[in-house]
C-alpha positions in Angstrom: -84.2 48.9 26.6 -84.3 48.4 30.3 -87.1 46.7 32.3 -87.9 45.9 35.9 -90.6 43.7 37.5 -92.6 44.6 40.6 -94.8 42.0 42.2 -98.1 43.5 43.2 -99.6 40.3 44.5 -99.1 36.6 43.9 -101.0 36.8 40.6 -100.2 40.3 39.3 -97.0 42.2 38.4 -96.1 45.7 37.2 -93.4 46.0 34.5 -91.5 49.3 34.2 -89.9 49.8 30.8 -87.4 52.4 29.6 -86.7 52.7 25.8 -84.0 55.0 24.4 -85.4 57.1 21.5 -82.9 55.6 19.0 -84.6 52.2 19.6 -87.9 53.7 18.3 -86.4 54.6 15.0 -87.6 51.5 13.1 -91.2 52.2 14.3 -90.8 55.8 13.4 -89.7 55.0 9.9 -92.6 52.5 9.6 -95.0 55.3 10.8 -93.8 57.7 8.1 -94.2 55.0 5.5 -97.7 54.1 6.6 -98.8 57.7 6.7 -97.2 58.2 3.2 -99.5 55.5 1.8 -102.6 57.0 3.4 -102.4 60.7 2.5 -102.1 62.9 -0.6 -100.1 66.2 -0.8 -100.2 68.3 -4.0 -96.9 68.3 -5.8 -95.8 64.9 -4.4 -96.4 61.4 -5.6 -98.2 59.1 -3.2 -95.6 57.4 -1.0 -92.9 59.9 -1.9 -93.8 62.7 0.6 -90.7 63.8 2.6 -90.9 63.4 6.4 -90.6 67.1 7.0 -93.6 67.8 4.8 -95.6 65.2 6.7 -94.5 66.8 10.0 -95.7 70.3 8.7 -99.0 69.1 7.2 -100.1 66.5 9.8 -98.0 67.2 12.8 -95.0 65.4 14.3 -97.3 64.3 17.1 -99.4 62.1 14.8 -96.2 60.3 13.6 -95.0 59.8 17.1 -98.3 58.4 18.2 -98.3 55.9 15.3 -94.7 54.9 16.1 -95.5 54.2 19.7 -98.6 52.2 18.9 -96.4 50.1 16.7 -93.5 49.8 19.2 -95.3 49.1 22.4 -96.3 45.5 21.8 -92.7 44.6 20.8 -91.1 46.2 23.8 -93.8 44.8 26.1 -93.1 41.3 24.8 -89.3 41.8 25.2 -89.9 42.8 28.8 -92.1 39.8 29.5 -89.4 37.5 28.1 -86.7 39.2 29.9 -88.6 38.8 33.2 -89.4 35.2 32.4 -93.1 35.9 33.2 -96.0 33.5 32.4 -98.6 36.1 31.7 -102.4 35.8 31.5 -104.5 38.0 29.4 -103.9 41.5 28.1 -101.8 44.1 30.0 -102.9 47.5 31.2 -100.3 49.9 29.7 -99.7 53.4 30.9 -97.2 55.7 29.1 -95.5 57.6 32.0 -93.0 59.7 30.1 -92.4 60.5 26.5 -91.2 63.6 24.5 -89.8 63.9 21.0 -86.2 62.8 20.9 -86.3 61.6 24.5 -86.7 58.1 26.0 -90.0 56.4 26.3 -91.1 55.2 29.7 -94.2 53.0 30.3 -95.6 50.6 32.8 -97.6 47.5 32.1 -99.7 45.7 34.8 -100.7 42.2 33.9 -101.9 39.0 35.6 -99.4 36.1 35.8 -99.7 32.5 36.7 -99.0 32.0 40.5 -96.1 30.0 41.7 -97.4 26.6 42.8 -95.6 24.0 44.9 -96.8 20.5 44.3 -96.8 18.6 47.6 -96.3 14.9 48.1 -99.7 13.4 47.0 -98.9 9.7 47.6 -100.9 9.7 50.8 -104.2 10.6 49.2 -106.9 8.1 50.1 -110.4 8.0 48.6 -113.4 5.7 48.8 -115.7 5.0 45.8 -118.8 3.0 45.1 -118.4 -0.7 44.8 -119.1 -2.4 41.4 -122.2 -4.4 42.1 -124.8 -5.5 39.6 -127.9 -7.0 41.0 -130.5 -9.3 39.4 -132.8 -6.3 39.4 -130.3 -4.3 37.4 -130.1 -7.1 34.8 -133.9 -7.4 34.7 -134.2 -3.6 34.1 -131.7 -3.8 31.2 -133.5 -6.7 29.6 -136.9 -4.9 29.9 -135.4 -1.8 28.2 -134.2 -4.0 25.4 -137.6 -5.7 25.3 -139.3 -2.4 25.1 -137.4 -1.5 22.0 -138.7 -4.5 20.2 -142.4 -3.9 21.1 -145.0 -4.0 18.3 -148.1 -2.0 18.0 -151.7 -3.0 17.1 -154.6 -0.6 16.3 -157.4 -0.9 18.9 -160.9 0.5 19.0 -161.0 1.6 22.6 -160.1 4.5 24.9 -156.4 5.2 25.1 -154.6 4.1 28.3 -151.1 4.4 29.7 -148.5 2.6 27.5 -150.6 3.0 24.4 -149.3 4.8 21.3 -151.5 7.5 20.0 -151.4 9.6 16.8 -152.3 13.2 17.5 -152.6 16.7 16.1 -151.7 19.6 18.4 -152.6 23.3 18.3 -151.2 25.8 20.8 -152.7 29.2 21.6 -151.2 32.0 23.7 -153.6 34.9 24.6 -156.1 33.4 22.2 -153.8 33.4 19.2 -152.6 30.3 17.4 -148.8 30.3 17.4 -147.1 30.1 14.0 -144.9 27.3 15.3 -147.7 26.0 17.5 -149.3 23.5 15.1 -148.1 19.9 14.7 -149.9 17.1 12.9 -149.5 13.3 12.8 -147.4 13.2 16.0 -146.8 9.7 17.4 -146.7 9.7 21.2 -146.5 6.9 23.9 -148.7 7.8 26.8 -146.7 8.0 30.0 -143.3 8.5 28.3 -143.1 12.2 29.4 -141.6 13.2 26.1 -144.1 15.9 25.2 -145.9 18.6 27.0 -146.8 18.5 30.7 -150.5 17.6 31.0 -150.8 15.7 27.7 -150.9 12.3 29.4 -154.0 13.3 31.4 -155.6 14.9 28.4 -155.4 11.9 26.0 -156.0 9.1 28.5 -159.5 8.0 28.0 -159.9 9.4 24.5 -160.7 7.2 21.5 -159.8 7.8 17.9 -161.7 11.0 16.9 -161.7 12.4 20.4 -160.4 15.8 21.4 -159.3 17.6 24.6 -157.9 20.9 25.7 -155.3 21.5 28.4 -152.9 24.2 29.7 -149.2 23.7 29.6 -146.0 25.7 29.8 -144.2 25.6 26.4 -140.6 24.3 26.6 -139.4 25.7 23.3 -140.3 27.7 20.3 -141.3 31.3 19.9 -143.4 31.3 23.2 -141.0 29.3 25.3 -141.8 29.6 29.0 -145.3 30.9 28.4 -148.5 29.1 29.4 -150.4 27.9 26.3 -153.9 26.5 25.7 -153.3 23.3 23.8 -155.9 21.4 21.8 -155.1 17.8 21.1 -157.0 15.6 18.6 -156.5 11.8 18.7 -156.7 10.2 15.2 -155.5 6.7 16.2 -154.9 4.5 19.2 -152.5 1.5 19.2 -151.7 -1.0 21.9 -148.1 -1.9 22.5 -147.3 -5.5 22.8 -144.0 -6.7 24.3 -142.3 -9.8 23.0 -142.2 -12.9 25.2 -139.0 -13.2 27.3 -137.6 -16.4 25.8 -134.8 -17.8 23.6 -136.6 -16.6 20.5 -136.5 -13.0 21.8 -132.8 -13.4 22.6 -132.2 -14.4 19.0 -134.3 -11.5 17.7 -132.7 -8.8 19.8 -129.0 -10.0 20.0 -126.4 -12.4 18.6 -127.1 -14.9 21.4 -129.1 -18.1 21.1 -130.6 -18.2 24.6 -132.1 -15.8 27.0 -129.6 -16.9 29.6 -126.7 -16.0 27.4 -128.3 -12.6 26.8 -128.7 -12.0 30.5 -125.1 -12.9 31.1 -123.9 -10.5 28.5 -126.2 -7.8 29.9 -124.6 -8.3 33.3 -121.1 -8.0 31.8 -122.1 -4.8 30.1 -123.5 -3.3 33.3 -120.3 -4.3 35.2 -118.2 -2.5 32.6 -120.4 0.6 32.8 -120.1 0.6 36.6 -116.4 0.1 36.4 -116.1 3.1 34.1 -118.3 5.2 36.5 -116.2 4.0 39.4 -113.0 5.1 37.7 -114.5 8.5 36.9 -115.6 8.8 40.5 -112.1 7.9 41.8 -110.5 10.5 39.5 -112.9 13.2 40.6 -112.3 12.4 44.3 -108.5 12.2 43.9 -108.6 15.6 42.1 -110.6 17.2 44.9 -108.2 15.7 47.5 -105.2 17.0 45.5 -106.7 20.5 45.3 -107.4 20.5 49.0 -103.6 20.1 49.6 -102.6 23.2 47.6 -103.3 26.9 48.1 -103.7 28.5 44.7 -104.3 32.3 44.4 -106.7 33.1 41.6 -106.3 36.2 39.4 -109.4 38.4 40.0 -109.8 39.5 36.4 -109.3 35.9 35.0 -112.0 34.7 37.4 -114.4 37.5 36.4 -113.8 36.8 32.7 -114.4 33.1 33.1 -117.7 33.6 35.0 -118.8 36.0 32.3 -117.9 33.5 29.6 -119.9 30.8 31.3 -122.9 33.0 31.7 -122.6 34.1 28.1 -122.5 30.5 26.9 -125.6 29.6 28.9 -127.6 32.6 27.7 -126.6 32.6 24.1 -125.9 28.9 23.3 -127.6 26.6 25.8 -130.7 28.5 26.6 -131.9 28.9 23.0 -131.5 25.1 22.4 -133.4 24.3 25.6 -136.1 27.0 25.1 -135.1 28.7 28.4 -134.7 32.2 29.7 -132.8 33.3 32.8 -136.1 33.4 34.7 -137.3 30.0 33.6 -133.9 28.5 34.1 -133.6 29.8 37.7 -137.1 28.6 38.4 -136.3 25.2 37.1 -133.1 25.0 39.2 -134.9 26.4 42.3 -132.2 29.1 42.8 -132.0 32.9 43.0 -129.7 34.8 40.6 -127.4 35.4 43.5 -127.2 31.7 44.4 -126.6 30.7 40.8 -123.8 33.4 40.4 -122.1 32.1 43.6 -122.2 28.5 42.3 -120.9 29.6 38.9 -118.0 31.4 40.6 -117.2 28.4 42.7 -117.2 26.2 39.6 -115.0 28.7 37.7 -112.6 28.9 40.6 -112.2 25.2 40.8 -111.7 25.0 37.0 -108.9 27.6 37.0 -107.3 26.1 40.1 -107.4 22.6 38.4 -105.7 23.8 35.3 -103.0 25.7 37.2 -102.2 22.7 39.4 -102.2 20.1 36.6 -100.2 22.3 34.3 -97.6 22.7 37.1 -97.6 18.9 37.4 -97.1 18.5 33.7 -94.1 20.8 33.8 -92.6 19.2 37.0 -93.0 15.7 35.6 -92.0 16.8 32.1 -95.0 15.1 30.6 -95.3 15.2 26.8 -98.1 14.4 24.3 -97.3 12.3 21.2 -99.1 12.4 17.9 -101.0 9.2 18.6 -102.4 10.4 21.9 -103.4 13.7 20.3 -105.1 11.9 17.4 -107.0 9.6 19.8 -108.2 12.5 21.9 -109.2 14.5 18.8 -111.3 11.6 17.5 -113.1 11.3 20.9 -113.8 15.0 20.9 -115.1 14.8 17.4 -117.5 12.0 18.4 -119.0 14.1 21.2 -119.2 17.2 19.0 -121.3 15.4 16.3 -118.6 16.2 13.6 -116.5 13.8 11.6 -112.8 13.6 12.7 -111.7 15.4 9.5 -114.2 18.2 10.1 -113.3 18.6 13.7 -109.6 18.5 13.0 -110.0 21.2 10.4 -112.0 23.4 12.8 -109.4 22.9 15.5 -106.5 23.9 13.2 -108.4 26.9 11.7 -109.4 28.1 15.1 -105.8 27.8 16.5 -107.1 25.3 19.1 -104.3 22.6 18.8 -102.4 23.9 21.8 -105.7 23.7 23.8 -106.2 20.0 22.9 -102.5 19.2 23.7 -103.1 20.8 27.1 -106.2 18.7 27.7 -104.3 15.5 27.0 -101.3 16.5 29.1 -103.5 17.4 32.1 -105.3 14.1 31.8 -101.9 12.3 32.0 -100.9 14.4 35.0 -104.1 13.5 36.9 -103.6 9.9 35.9 -100.2 10.0 37.7 -101.9 11.3 40.9 -104.6 8.6 40.7 -102.1 5.9 40.2 -100.2 7.1 43.4 -103.4 7.3 45.5 -105.0 4.6 47.6 -108.5 3.9 46.2 -110.9 1.5 48.0 -114.5 0.7 47.3 -117.3 0.9 49.8 -116.7 -2.7 50.7 -113.1 -2.0 51.7 -111.7 -3.7 48.7 -108.7 -2.1 46.9 -109.7 -0.8 43.4 -107.2 -1.3 40.6 -107.6 1.4 38.0 -104.5 0.4 36.0 -106.6 -0.9 33.1 -109.2 1.9 33.2 -108.8 4.3 30.3 -105.0 4.6 30.5 -104.9 7.4 28.0 -106.5 9.7 30.5 -109.7 10.5 28.8 -111.9 10.2 31.9 -109.6 12.2 34.1 -109.5 15.0 31.5 -113.1 15.8 32.2 -112.1 17.3 35.4 -109.0 19.0 34.0 -110.8 20.5 31.1 -113.1 22.3 33.5 -110.5 25.0 33.8 -109.2 24.9 30.2 -111.4 27.6 28.8 -110.8 29.8 31.8 -107.2 30.5 30.9 -106.0 28.7 27.8 -107.2 31.4 25.5 -105.6 34.1 27.7 -102.4 32.2 28.5 -100.4 33.7 25.6 -101.3 37.2 26.6 
């Protein structure tokens, strides 16, 4: 076999392959054997039909076609390896010349990863938000905790904001009660915004036994996105009472003996959260700065496929859970379909570029992933997926996704290298030390993973 590579553009090549007929013999023998098992000829046992009889009965052309279908993937793979190509996706193969007992010639056009030069990134400078926790931040945190320990007391008066009401709901669309539009004994806190639009106004002022009707757009269910006439019946009204802010509350709500100790702990927790946010912000800004330094050509088909994958995931996975359609989603976002498509393409382009650059950095720096790092990453991913580590690991192995997880960890480590070399200051001009912030790269992976789905599944061709 002979092969040659022609570069069509920075992300696409054409392979020209010539295969002598004698190299097709193993595939030709396999074709006769396969056809032998599939057909019946009177006078011959199944599997024992001579080749000349198969040629006479079914045509030599059918055998040759079967042989070529068997041989092409093998010779294509050999040509890719010979050319040391890093291909993306499936090739477009065209048989340019083939006759019986003569050589096979074919071409294969396929996308390839572009050649990327990683520049000196030690001069990257970014500014992030300072870690500042105000007394108001602490007060808000304590109030949220206090709210969780509120008690309720039945009252015989009209419902007001902050009260807890027990209600029955019945939704109609076009005068018909929906099968999934009836709910009884629902507990709702007025003003929480956790139910239908318009319900706060409807129940405010009602006593137990009172009813009201209002119009609201349904957020989920069989009539998601449609305007419904909703009847609400109030069966009970309860007033919420917050505990006093004192040492007794601190002992009830925490392991601390005094309110002052609880406030100090809340401040520390808020500082840690803001430090985490600061580290994530630094990593995102450093990544953007790195990408700005590098020109990366993007394969057109890869980009198109990634955009379609993201749209499919929205329409068939996220929309059903959120009770949305394309129309209601675009209305909620305040965008036209064209504006959303343009934004999706921009996000996909950044994702693919991110993966190409960080993968090149992984290769250049010879970064590797050990079992402990992979296990830690797997456990974090399991936690966010709602699965147990064992369940998630089994799903990953069965789905052949282990290389994808390894890539995520490696890209996280690559970005951590860039962040470590960058100059990061906060808005007060103070140098930010990220050395102790999530050294295993989990937060930086969020940016790197954005491009993972775009090409990981296609990278093996």
